[in-house]
DRENDO-1510 file (C-alpha; in Angstrom, 1 decimal, always signed):
<recs>
REC; n; res; u; v; w
REC; 1; UNK; +0.2; -7.3; -31.1 .
REC; 2; UNK; +2.8; -6.6; -28.8 .
REC; 3; UNK; +3.5; -9.3; -25.8 .
REC; 4; UNK; +4.4; -8.1; -21.9 .
REC; 5; UNK; +4.6; -10.4; -19.0 .
REC; 6; UNK; +4.2; -9.0; -15.6 .
REC; 7; UNK; +4.8; -10.8; -12.1 .
REC; 8; UNK; +3.0; -10.3; -9.3 .
REC; 9; UNK; -1.0; -10.0; -9.3 .
REC; 10; UNK; -1.3; -7.6; -6.3 .
REC; 11; UNK; -2.8; -3.9; -6.7 .
REC; 12; UNK; +0.1; -2.9; -8.7 .
REC; 13; UNK; +0.5; -5.8; -10.7 .
REC; 14; UNK; -3.5; -5.9; -11.5 .
REC; 15; UNK; -3.4; -2.1; -12.4 .
REC; 16; UNK; -0.5; -2.4; -14.6 .
REC; 17; UNK; -2.1; -5.4; -16.4 .
REC; 18; UNK; -5.2; -3.4; -16.7 .
REC; 19; UNK; -3.4; -0.2; -18.2 .
REC; 20; UNK; -1.3; -2.3; -20.3 .
REC; 21; UNK; -4.3; -4.2; -22.0 .
REC; 22; UNK; -5.7; -1.2; -22.4 .
REC; 23; UNK; -3.5; +0.2; -24.6 .
REC; 24; UNK; -3.5; -2.8; -26.8 .
REC; 25; UNK; -1.1; -5.1; -25.6 .
REC; 26; UNK; -1.3; -9.0; -24.8 .
REC; 27; UNK; -0.8; -9.2; -21.3 .
REC; 28; UNK; +0.4; -12.5; -19.2 .
REC; 29; UNK; +0.2; -12.2; -15.4 .
REC; 30; UNK; +2.3; -14.7; -13.3 .
REC; 31; UNK; +1.8; -15.3; -9.4 .
REC; 32; UNK; +3.0; -17.9; -6.9 .
REC; 33; UNK; -0.3; -18.1; -5.3 .
REC; 34; UNK; -3.6; -19.2; -6.2 .
REC; 35; UNK; -5.4; -16.2; -6.7 .
REC; 36; UNK; -4.6; -12.2; -7.2 .
REC; 37; UNK; -4.4; -9.8; -4.2 .
REC; 38; UNK; -3.7; -12.8; -1.3 .
REC; 39; UNK; -1.0; -10.9; +0.0 .
REC; 40; UNK; -0.2; -7.4; +0.8 .
REC; 41; UNK; -3.3; -6.6; -1.0 .
REC; 42; UNK; -5.5; -8.5; +1.1 .
REC; 43; UNK; -6.5; -6.9; +4.2 .
REC; 44; UNK; -4.5; -3.4; +4.7 .
REC; 45; UNK; -5.7; -0.4; +6.5 .
REC; 46; UNK; -8.3; +0.4; +3.6 .
REC; 47; UNK; -7.1; +4.4; +2.9 .
REC; 48; UNK; -6.8; +5.7; +0.0 .
REC; 49; UNK; -4.9; +8.9; +1.5 .
REC; 50; UNK; -3.2; +11.5; +0.0 .
REC; 51; UNK; -3.0; +13.0; +3.7 .
REC; 52; UNK; -0.9; +9.7; +4.6 .
REC; 53; UNK; +1.9; +11.0; +2.2 .
REC; 54; UNK; +4.8; +11.8; +4.6 .
REC; 55; UNK; +7.5; +10.0; +4.2 .
REC; 56; UNK; +8.9; +8.4; +7.3 .
REC; 57; UNK; +12.7; +9.5; +6.6 .
REC; 58; UNK; +12.9; +12.2; +9.5 .
REC; 59; UNK; +15.2; +12.5; +12.7 .
REC; 60; UNK; +11.7; +12.3; +14.4 .
REC; 61; UNK; +11.4; +8.8; +13.5 .
REC; 62; UNK; +14.7; +7.3; +14.2 .
REC; 63; UNK; +14.4; +8.8; +17.7 .
REC; 64; UNK; +10.8; +7.5; +18.2 .
REC; 65; UNK; +11.9; +3.8; +16.8 .
REC; 66; UNK; +14.8; +3.7; +19.0 .
REC; 67; UNK; +12.9; +4.6; +21.9 .
REC; 68; UNK; +10.1; +1.8; +21.1 .
REC; 69; UNK; +12.9; -0.9; +20.6 .
REC; 70; UNK; +12.2; -2.8; +23.8 .
REC; 71; UNK; +8.3; -2.4; +23.7 .
REC; 72; UNK; +6.9; -5.8; +21.9 .
REC; 73; UNK; +3.6; -3.4; +21.6 .
REC; 74; UNK; +5.4; -0.2; +20.0 .
REC; 75; UNK; +3.9; +1.0; +17.0 .
REC; 76; UNK; +7.4; +0.8; +15.0 .
REC; 77; UNK; +9.2; -2.2; +15.8 .
REC; 78; UNK; +13.0; -3.1; +14.8 .
REC; 79; UNK; +14.3; -6.7; +15.7 .
REC; 80; UNK; +17.7; -5.9; +16.5 .
REC; 81; UNK; +19.0; -9.3; +15.5 .
REC; 82; UNK; +21.6; -9.2; +12.8 .
REC; 83; UNK; +20.9; -8.8; +8.9 .
REC; 84; UNK; +23.5; -7.5; +6.3 .
REC; 85; UNK; +20.3; -6.3; +4.2 .
REC; 86; UNK; +18.2; -4.7; +7.0 .
REC; 87; UNK; +21.1; -2.7; +8.0 .
REC; 88; UNK; +22.4; -1.5; +4.9 .
REC; 89; UNK; +18.5; -0.6; +4.1 .
REC; 90; UNK; +18.3; +1.3; +7.1 .
REC; 91; UNK; +21.7; +3.2; +6.3 .
REC; 92; UNK; +20.2; +4.0; +3.1 .
REC; 93; UNK; +16.8; +5.1; +4.8 .
REC; 94; UNK; +18.6; +7.4; +7.0 .
REC; 95; UNK; +20.5; +8.8; +4.0 .
REC; 96; UNK; +17.3; +9.8; +2.3 .
REC; 97; UNK; +16.5; +12.3; +5.5 .
REC; 98; UNK; +17.9; +15.1; +3.5 .
REC; 99; UNK; +15.5; +14.2; +1.1 .
REC; 100; UNK; +12.3; +14.2; +3.1 .
REC; 101; UNK; +10.8; +17.5; +2.2 .
REC; 102; UNK; +11.0; +16.9; -1.4 .
REC; 103; UNK; +10.2; +13.1; -1.4 .
REC; 104; UNK; +7.1; +14.4; +0.9 .
REC; 105; UNK; +5.7; +16.7; -1.7 .
REC; 106; UNK; +6.3; +14.4; -4.4 .
REC; 107; UNK; +4.2; +11.5; -2.9 .
REC; 108; UNK; +1.7; +13.9; -2.0 .
REC; 109; UNK; +1.4; +15.0; -5.9 .
REC; 110; UNK; +1.4; +11.3; -7.1 .
REC; 111; UNK; -1.5; +10.7; -4.6 .
REC; 112; UNK; -3.9; +13.1; -5.8 .
REC; 113; UNK; -3.1; +12.2; -9.3 .
REC; 114; UNK; -4.0; +8.7; -8.7 .
REC; 115; UNK; -7.3; +9.3; -7.1 .
REC; 116; UNK; -9.5; +10.0; -10.3 .
REC; 117; UNK; -7.7; +7.4; -12.4 .
REC; 118; UNK; -8.8; +4.7; -9.7 .
REC; 119; UNK; -12.3; +6.0; -9.4 .
REC; 120; UNK; -12.7; +6.0; -13.1 .
REC; 121; UNK; -11.5; +2.5; -13.4 .
REC; 122; UNK; -14.2; +1.5; -10.6 .
REC; 123; UNK; -17.0; +3.1; -12.4 .
REC; 124; UNK; -15.8; +2.1; -15.9 .
REC; 125; UNK; -15.9; -1.8; -14.6 .
REC; 126; UNK; -18.4; -1.6; -12.4 .
REC; 127; UNK; -16.5; -2.5; -9.3 .
REC; 128; UNK; -17.6; -2.3; -5.9 .
REC; 129; UNK; -15.4; -2.1; -3.1 .
REC; 130; UNK; -17.1; -0.5; -0.2 .
REC; 131; UNK; -16.2; +2.8; -1.2 .
REC; 132; UNK; -16.8; +5.4; +1.4 .
REC; 133; UNK; -15.7; +9.2; +0.1 .
REC; 134; UNK; -16.2; +10.8; +3.5 .
REC; 135; UNK; -12.5; +12.1; +3.9 .
REC; 136; UNK; -9.8; +11.2; +6.6 .
REC; 137; UNK; -9.6; +12.6; +9.9 .
REC; 138; UNK; -6.4; +12.7; +11.8 .
REC; 139; UNK; -6.7; +13.1; +15.5 .
REC; 140; UNK; -4.2; +14.4; +18.2 .
REC; 141; UNK; -4.7; +14.0; +21.6 .
REC; 142; UNK; -1.9; +17.1; +22.8 .
REC; 143; UNK; -0.3; +20.4; +21.2 .
REC; 144; UNK; +2.9; +19.3; +20.4 .
REC; 145; UNK; +1.5; +16.2; +18.2 .
REC; 146; UNK; -0.7; +18.7; +16.4 .
REC; 147; UNK; +2.0; +21.3; +16.0 .
REC; 148; UNK; +4.1; +18.7; +14.5 .
REC; 149; UNK; +1.3; +17.6; +12.0 .
REC; 150; UNK; +0.7; +21.4; +11.2 .
REC; 151; UNK; +4.4; +21.7; +9.6 .
REC; 152; UNK; +3.7; +18.2; +8.0 .
REC; 153; UNK; +0.4; +19.8; +6.4 .
REC; 154; UNK; +2.5; +22.7; +5.1 .
REC; 155; UNK; +4.2; +20.2; +3.1 .
REC; 156; UNK; +1.1; +18.2; +2.1 .
REC; 157; UNK; -0.7; +21.7; +1.1 .
REC; 158; UNK; +2.6; +22.6; -1.2 .
REC; 159; UNK; +1.9; +19.3; -3.0 .
REC; 160; UNK; -1.4; +20.3; -3.5 .
REC; 161; UNK; -3.8; +18.7; -1.1 .
REC; 162; UNK; -6.6; +20.6; +0.3 .
REC; 163; UNK; -6.4; +19.7; +4.3 .
REC; 164; UNK; -7.6; +21.8; +7.1 .
REC; 165; UNK; -7.3; +22.1; +10.9 .
REC; 166; UNK; -10.1; +21.4; +12.8 .
REC; 167; UNK; -11.4; +21.4; +16.3 .
REC; 168; UNK; -12.7; +19.0; +18.7 .
REC; 169; UNK; -16.2; +20.6; +18.3 .
REC; 170; UNK; -15.5; +20.1; +14.4 .
REC; 171; UNK; -14.6; +16.7; +14.8 .
REC; 172; UNK; -17.2; +15.5; +16.6 .
REC; 173; UNK; -19.6; +17.1; +13.7 .
REC; 174; UNK; -17.6; +15.5; +10.9 .
REC; 175; UNK; -17.3; +11.9; +13.1 .
REC; 176; UNK; -20.4; +11.4; +15.7 .
REC; 177; UNK; -19.1; +8.6; +17.3 .
REC; 178; UNK; -16.0; +10.2; +18.4 .
REC; 179; UNK; -16.1; +10.3; +22.7 .
REC; 180; UNK; -12.6; +10.8; +23.5 .
REC; 181; UNK; -11.1; +14.4; +24.1 .
REC; 182; UNK; -8.9; +15.5; +21.8 .
REC; 183; UNK; -6.9; +18.6; +21.3 .
REC; 184; UNK; -7.4; +19.0; +17.7 .
REC; 185; UNK; -7.1; +17.3; +14.2 .
REC; 186; UNK; -6.8; +17.8; +10.4 .
REC; 187; UNK; -9.5; +16.6; +8.0 .
REC; 188; UNK; -9.0; +16.0; +4.2 .
REC; 189; UNK; -12.2; +15.9; +2.9 .
REC; 190; UNK; -11.0; +14.5; -0.9 .
REC; 191; UNK; -9.7; +11.1; +0.9 .
REC; 192; UNK; -11.6; +8.0; +1.0 .
REC; 193; UNK; -11.2; +4.2; +2.0 .
REC; 194; UNK; -12.7; +1.1; +0.6 .
REC; 195; UNK; -11.8; -2.8; +0.4 .
REC; 196; UNK; -8.4; -3.4; -1.2 .
REC; 197; UNK; -9.2; -7.1; -2.1 .
REC; 198; UNK; -12.3; -6.4; -3.5 .
REC; 199; UNK; -11.5; -3.9; -5.8 .
REC; 200; UNK; -8.2; -5.7; -6.8 .
REC; 201; UNK; -10.3; -8.9; -7.5 .
REC; 202; UNK; -12.9; -6.8; -9.3 .
REC; 203; UNK; -10.1; -5.2; -11.4 .
REC; 204; UNK; -8.4; -9.0; -12.1 .
REC; 205; UNK; -11.9; -9.9; -13.6 .
REC; 206; UNK; -12.0; -6.9; -15.9 .
REC; 207; UNK; -8.3; -7.5; -17.0 .
REC; 208; UNK; -9.5; -11.0; -18.2 .
REC; 209; UNK; -12.2; -9.6; -19.8 .
REC; 210; UNK; -10.0; -8.0; -22.0 .
REC; 211; UNK; -8.1; -11.0; -22.6 .
REC; 212; UNK; -5.4; -10.7; -20.1 .
REC; 213; UNK; -4.2; -14.4; -19.1 .
REC; 214; UNK; -3.4; -15.2; -15.3 .
REC; 215; UNK; -0.8; -17.9; -14.5 .
REC; 216; UNK; -1.1; -18.8; -10.8 .
REC; 217; UNK; +0.9; -21.0; -8.7 .
REC; 218; UNK; +3.6; -20.0; -10.6 .
REC; 219; UNK; +7.1; -19.7; -8.6 .
REC; 220; UNK; +9.6; -17.6; -10.8 .
REC; 221; UNK; +12.9; -19.5; -11.1 .
REC; 222; UNK; +14.9; -17.3; -13.8 .
REC; 223; UNK; +14.4; -14.0; -15.9 .
REC; 224; UNK; +16.6; -13.4; -18.7 .
REC; 225; UNK; +16.4; -10.2; -20.8 .
REC; 226; UNK; +18.1; -8.8; -24.0 .
REC; 227; UNK; +17.4; -6.5; -27.2 .
REC; 228; UNK; +15.4; -9.3; -28.6 .
REC; 229; UNK; +12.9; -9.8; -25.5 .
REC; 230; UNK; +12.2; -11.7; -22.1 .
REC; 231; UNK; +12.1; -15.2; -21.3 .
REC; 232; UNK; +10.6; -16.2; -17.9 .
REC; 233; UNK; +10.9; -19.5; -16.3 .
REC; 234; UNK; +8.5; -20.7; -13.8 .
REC; 235; UNK; +7.9; -23.8; -11.7 .
REC; 236; UNK; +4.3; -25.1; -11.2 .
REC; 237; UNK; +4.2; -28.0; -9.2 .
REC; 238; UNK; +6.9; -30.6; -10.3 .
REC; 239; UNK; +6.3; -28.7; -14.1 .
REC; 240; UNK; +9.1; -26.3; -15.3 .
REC; 241; UNK; +7.9; -23.9; -17.9 .
REC; 242; UNK; +9.3; -20.8; -20.0 .
REC; 243; UNK; +7.4; -18.0; -22.1 .
REC; 244; UNK; +9.0; -15.6; -24.1 .
REC; 245; UNK; +7.5; -12.1; -24.4 .
REC; 246; UNK; +8.4; -8.5; -25.7 .
REC; 247; UNK; +8.9; -7.0; -22.7 .
REC; 248; UNK; +8.6; -7.5; -18.4 .
REC; 249; UNK; +7.2; -5.5; -15.7 .
REC; 250; UNK; +8.2; -6.5; -12.1 .
REC; 251; UNK; +5.6; -6.2; -9.8 .
REC; 252; UNK; +6.4; -8.6; -7.4 .
REC; 253; UNK; +6.6; -6.7; -4.0 .
REC; 254; UNK; +9.0; -7.8; -1.5 .
REC; 255; UNK; +9.9; -10.4; -4.4 .
REC; 256; UNK; +10.9; -7.7; -6.8 .
REC; 257; UNK; +14.1; -7.3; -5.0 .
REC; 258; UNK; +15.2; -11.1; -6.0 .
REC; 259; UNK; +13.5; -11.1; -9.4 .
REC; 260; UNK; +15.4; -8.0; -10.5 .
REC; 261; UNK; +18.7; -9.2; -9.6 .
REC; 262; UNK; +18.3; -11.9; -12.1 .
REC; 263; UNK; +18.2; -9.5; -14.8 .
REC; 264; UNK; +21.1; -7.4; -13.2 .
REC; 265; UNK; +19.1; -4.5; -11.6 .
REC; 266; UNK; +19.6; -3.5; -7.6 .
REC; 267; UNK; +16.2; -2.7; -6.5 .
REC; 268; UNK; +16.5; -2.5; -2.9 .
REC; 269; UNK; +13.2; -3.1; -1.2 .
REC; 270; UNK; +13.1; -4.3; +2.4 .
REC; 271; UNK; +9.8; -5.8; +3.6 .
REC; 272; UNK; +8.1; -3.8; +6.6 .
REC; 273; UNK; +5.3; -5.9; +8.4 .
REC; 274; UNK; +1.9; -4.3; +9.1 .
REC; 275; UNK; -0.9; -5.7; +11.1 .
REC; 276; UNK; -4.6; -5.3; +10.7 .
REC; 277; UNK; -7.7; -6.5; +12.5 .
REC; 278; UNK; -11.3; -6.9; +10.9 .
REC; 279; UNK; -14.0; -6.4; +13.2 .
REC; 280; UNK; -17.2; -8.1; +12.9 .
REC; 281; UNK; -20.1; -5.7; +13.5 .
REC; 282; UNK; -22.4; -8.3; +14.2 .
REC; 283; UNK; -25.1; -6.3; +16.1 .
REC; 284; UNK; -26.8; -3.2; +16.0 .
REC; 285; UNK; -25.1; -1.4; +18.7 .
REC; 286; UNK; -21.6; -2.4; +17.3 .
REC; 287; UNK; -23.3; -0.9; +13.8 .
REC; 288; UNK; -23.9; +2.3; +15.3 .
REC; 289; UNK; -21.0; +2.8; +17.4 .
REC; 290; UNK; -18.4; +2.1; +14.5 .
REC; 291; UNK; -17.3; +5.6; +12.9 .
REC; 292; UNK; -17.9; +5.8; +8.8 .
REC; 293; UNK; -15.0; +8.6; +8.4 .
REC; 294; UNK; -12.1; +7.2; +8.4 .
REC; 295; UNK; -9.5; +8.0; +11.5 .
REC; 296; UNK; -5.6; +7.9; +11.9 .
REC; 297; UNK; -4.3; +8.4; +15.2 .
REC; 298; UNK; -1.1; +9.9; +14.8 .
REC; 299; UNK; +0.2; +9.1; +18.2 .
REC; 300; UNK; -0.7; +5.1; +18.1 .
REC; 301; UNK; -0.3; +4.9; +14.3 .
REC; 302; UNK; -3.3; +3.6; +13.9 .
REC; 303; UNK; -5.8; +3.5; +10.8 .
REC; 304; UNK; -9.6; +2.8; +10.5 .
REC; 305; UNK; -12.0; +2.1; +7.9 .
REC; 306; UNK; -15.3; +1.2; +7.6 .
REC; 307; UNK; -16.1; -1.2; +5.0 .
REC; 308; UNK; -20.0; -1.5; +4.6 .
REC; 309; UNK; -22.6; -2.2; +7.2 .
REC; 310; UNK; -20.9; -4.7; +9.0 .
REC; 311; UNK; -16.9; -4.9; +8.6 .
REC; 312; UNK; -14.5; -2.3; +10.6 .
REC; 313; UNK; -11.1; -2.3; +9.8 .
REC; 314; UNK; -8.5; -1.3; +12.0 .
REC; 315; UNK; -4.5; -1.5; +10.9 .
REC; 316; UNK; -1.3; +0.0; +12.0 .
REC; 317; UNK; +2.2; -0.6; +13.1 .
REC; 318; UNK; +5.6; -0.9; +11.6 .
REC; 319; UNK; +7.9; -4.2; +12.4 .
REC; 320; UNK; +11.3; -4.5; +10.8 .
REC; 321; UNK; +11.6; -8.3; +11.0 .
REC; 322; UNK; +12.5; -9.9; +7.5 .
REC; 323; UNK; +10.5; -11.8; +5.4 .
REC; 324; UNK; +8.4; -13.0; +8.5 .
REC; 325; UNK; +4.7; -13.2; +7.8 .
REC; 326; UNK; +3.8; -14.7; +11.5 .
REC; 327; UNK; +0.5; -13.0; +12.9 .
REC; 328; UNK; +1.9; -12.0; +16.5 .
REC; 329; UNK; -0.9; -12.1; +19.2 .
REC; 330; UNK; +1.3; -9.0; +21.2 .
REC; 331; UNK; +1.0; -7.0; +18.1 .
REC; 332; UNK; -2.7; -7.6; +17.5 .
REC; 333; UNK; -3.6; -6.9; +21.2 .
REC; 334; UNK; -2.8; -3.1; +20.4 .
REC; 335; UNK; -5.4; -2.4; +17.8 .
REC; 336; UNK; -8.2; -4.5; +20.0 .
REC; 337; UNK; -7.3; -2.7; +22.8 .
REC; 338; UNK; -7.4; +0.8; +20.9 .
REC; 339; UNK; -11.1; -0.5; +19.5 .
REC; 340; UNK; -12.1; -1.3; +23.1 .
REC; 341; UNK; -10.9; +2.1; +24.6 .
REC; 342; UNK; -11.8; +4.6; +22.0 .
REC; 343; UNK; -15.1; +2.9; +20.8 .
REC; 344; UNK; -16.2; +0.9; +23.5 .
REC; 345; UNK; -19.9; +0.1; +22.2 .
REC; 346; UNK; -18.3; -2.0; +19.3 .
REC; 347; UNK; -18.5; -5.9; +20.3 .
REC; 348; UNK; -14.7; -7.2; +19.8 .
REC; 349; UNK; -16.2; -10.7; +20.1 .
REC; 350; UNK; -15.3; -11.7; +16.6 .
REC; 351; UNK; -11.9; -10.1; +15.4 .
REC; 352; UNK; -10.1; -11.5; +12.4 .
REC; 353; UNK; -6.3; -11.0; +12.6 .
REC; 354; UNK; -3.9; -10.2; +9.8 .
REC; 355; UNK; -0.5; -9.5; +8.7 .
REC; 356; UNK; +1.2; -8.2; +5.3 .
REC; 357; UNK; +4.5; -7.1; +4.3 .
REC; 358; UNK; +4.8; -3.5; +2.6 .
REC; 359; UNK; +7.4; -3.7; +0.2 .
REC; 360; UNK; +9.6; -0.3; +0.8 .
REC; 361; UNK; +12.2; +1.5; -0.9 .
REC; 362; UNK; +14.8; +3.5; +1.6 .
REC; 363; UNK; +13.3; +6.8; -0.4 .
REC; 364; UNK; +9.7; +5.5; +0.4 .
REC; 365; UNK; +9.3; +6.3; -3.0 .
REC; 366; UNK; +8.3; +3.5; -5.4 .
REC; 367; UNK; +10.4; +2.4; -8.5 .
REC; 368; UNK; +8.6; +3.1; -11.8 .
REC; 369; UNK; +10.3; +2.7; -15.2 .
REC; 370; UNK; +12.8; +1.0; -17.0 .
REC; 371; UNK; +15.5; -1.0; -15.7 .
REC; 372; UNK; +19.1; -1.8; -17.1 .
REC; 373; UNK; +18.1; -4.0; -19.6 .
REC; 374; UNK; +15.6; -2.1; -22.1 .
REC; 375; UNK; +12.7; -4.7; -22.3 .
REC; 376; UNK; +12.6; -4.8; -18.2 .
REC; 377; UNK; +10.0; -2.5; -16.3 .
REC; 378; UNK; +9.4; -1.8; -12.4 .
REC; 379; UNK; +6.3; -1.0; -11.0 .
REC; 380; UNK; +7.1; -1.7; -7.2 .
REC; 381; UNK; +8.3; -0.4; -3.9 .
REC; 382; UNK; +5.3; +1.4; -3.0 .
REC; 383; UNK; +5.3; +0.7; +0.8 .
REC; 384; UNK; +2.4; +1.7; +2.8 .
REC; 385; UNK; +0.9; +3.7; -0.2 .
REC; 386; UNK; +0.3; +0.9; -2.3 .
REC; 387; UNK; -3.5; +1.3; -2.9 .
REC; 388; UNK; -3.2; +4.9; -3.0 .
REC; 389; UNK; -0.4; +5.4; -5.4 .
REC; 390; UNK; -1.1; +2.1; -7.8 .
REC; 391; UNK; -3.7; +3.6; -10.2 .
REC; 392; UNK; -1.3; +6.5; -11.3 .
REC; 393; UNK; +2.0; +4.2; -11.2 .
REC; 394; UNK; +0.3; +1.8; -13.6 .
REC; 395; UNK; -0.2; +4.6; -15.7 .
REC; 396; UNK; +3.1; +5.9; -15.7 .
REC; 397; UNK; +4.7; +2.5; -16.4 .
REC; 398; UNK; +2.2; +1.6; -19.3 .
REC; 399; UNK; +2.9; +5.0; -21.1 .
REC; 400; UNK; +6.6; +4.5; -20.7 .
REC; 401; UNK; +6.5; +1.2; -22.5 .
REC; 402; UNK; +4.3; +2.8; -25.1 .
REC; 403; UNK; +6.6; +5.6; -25.8 .
REC; 404; UNK; +9.9; +4.1; -25.1 .
REC; 405; UNK; +8.9; +0.8; -27.1 .
REC; 406; UNK; +8.6; -0.1; -30.7 .
REC; 407; UNK; +5.4; +1.9; -30.9 .
REC; 408; UNK; +3.3; -1.3; -31.7 .
REC; 409; UNK; +0.8; -2.7; -29.3 .
</recs>
């Protein structure tokens, strides 16, 4: 039986472990934390959203970012302090503007392909994760925003997504709790939402049933690879350990850049912080006032998900501030205010804030496939679409290992 190590137990690491174990490989997963899905896969916006597949590499995004630089509550915030990695990443990001159309269409196709893989996993393993298959409704407050969204919609449609424009009256039929006046929207009935943490933990348990070994509290010190295989060195407390395996897959989120450098690869991932709040719908009035259909307010860059009867997730913002996990009150406050403005019937007396670091490549496409060394593979850099894309990229890297490897499992 061929052995494979995976570094990282977030959504991409766990889906990769499952895909490889299902093909008969002996899999070991390393993570520096005590449990799976404790960082970026802990409390994201909850959307499984092909409708959010537009990459950010556009002149429009750059102009908005520059305009918002001095606003602490801006949807997109760039810390201007000098950082070689940040500014070289941004330079590559700008260089990818010429590929905006192609990359948006490709991301859409990946997102659509990922859906059925994920639903099949959940059904096969009996994973309950507050799934809502009610679609995602994008809302726009004026004609200029709506017209810009229509241009994006042409690309999503070219990628194979069924997404239609809706009038304000149609929007209120789709989601009756909407009270504000909007110019119009776009509705994607095939999109869905759920709790990424519940899903990932459930899939990790399924991996263990398949014989996958998890090593937690493991700080990776060194990775060495050659034609014979891969040796991984890690620290657990005061103990230093080493394991040899045939291959390794790096799924370490923002840590992938550091680990890739150990084996001679350049994986240019920058941490882009996002925030969320989980509102406790503790009373019947709040439960009735909270939407069930997932929303995306394009102007505010805010998304929502209903997680069961008594939780409402609201997430948004993008902050370029390095490897900083601080939960800032001035970044959480706009999310709370948004709820109070658009859904005043929801009590915000009990709100749990969170922040996570999205691992983003300059092209906003994930790095999937083999590295320079024949036994090193990657499934990382999914940015804001980690959960949306994870089920298909896990299949892609597992199939690449099967076909490029020695043919044994």
